[in-house]
C-alpha positions in Angstrom: -96.4 -97.6 89.9 -96.9 -97.8 86.2 -98.5 -95.0 84.4 -102.0 -96.5 84.1 -102.1 -97.6 87.8 -100.7 -94.1 88.7 -103.5 -92.4 86.8 -106.2 -94.7 88.3 -104.8 -94.0 91.8 -104.9 -90.2 91.3 -108.4 -90.4 89.8 -109.5 -92.4 92.9 -108.1 -89.7 95.2 -109.9 -87.0 93.2 -113.2 -89.0 93.3 -112.8 -89.5 97.1 -112.2 -85.8 97.8 -115.1 -84.8 95.5 -117.4 -87.2 97.3 -116.4 -85.8 100.6 -116.9 -82.3 99.3 -120.5 -83.3 98.3 -121.0 -84.4 101.9 -119.8 -80.9 103.1 -116.3 -82.0 104.0 -113.7 -79.9 102.3 -110.0 -80.6 101.8 -109.1 -78.5 104.8 -111.2 -80.6 107.1 -109.8 -83.8 105.6 -106.3 -82.4 106.2 -107.1 -81.5 109.8 -108.8 -84.8 110.7 -106.3 -87.1 108.8 -103.1 -85.3 109.7 -102.2 -85.1 106.0 -101.3 -81.6 104.7 -103.6 -79.9 102.2 -100.6 -79.5 99.9 -100.0 -83.3 99.8 -103.7 -84.0 99.2 -103.7 -81.5 96.4 -100.5 -83.0 94.9 -102.0 -86.5 94.9 -105.2 -85.3 93.4 -103.4 -83.4 90.6 -101.0 -86.3 89.8 -98.0 -84.3 91.1 -96.9 -86.8 93.6 -97.7 -90.2 95.0 -98.3 -90.7 98.8 -96.0 -92.6 101.0 -97.4 -95.7 102.6 -97.7 -94.0 106.0 -99.9 -91.3 104.5 -102.1 -93.8 102.7 -102.7 -95.5 106.0 -103.7 -92.1 107.5 -106.1 -91.6 104.7 -107.5 -95.1 105.0 -107.9 -94.6 108.8 -109.7 -91.3 108.2 -112.1 -92.8 105.7 -112.8 -95.7 108.0 -113.5 -93.4 111.0 -115.8 -91.3 108.8 -117.6 -94.4 107.6 -118.0 -95.7 111.2 -119.4 -92.3 112.3 -121.8 -92.3 109.4 -123.0 -95.8 110.2 -123.7 -94.7 113.8 -126.3 -92.2 112.5 -127.9 -94.6 110.1 -131.5 -95.6 110.7 -132.9 -99.0 109.9 -133.4 -98.0 106.3 -130.2 -98.2 104.3 -131.0 -95.1 102.2 -131.4 -92.9 105.3 -127.6 -92.4 105.7 -127.3 -88.9 107.2 -123.7 -88.2 106.2 
């Protein structure tokens, strides 16, 4: 990745983890549920390393599973999302 894309990627990871934290999901829970080590998540967030494709797929799958779970608990009103 070039420097700009690399910075944007790490910012995206940081934003993703912050959003999850606001939902009450900490990095330890993300690690446990996704199968990605806390160390790796922290390194990505802090721009110390870039994930391998396999781990990006794990993170994507975790995010999609979380979204699907949230959607199961959504009422008819879009702003009533409970997660």
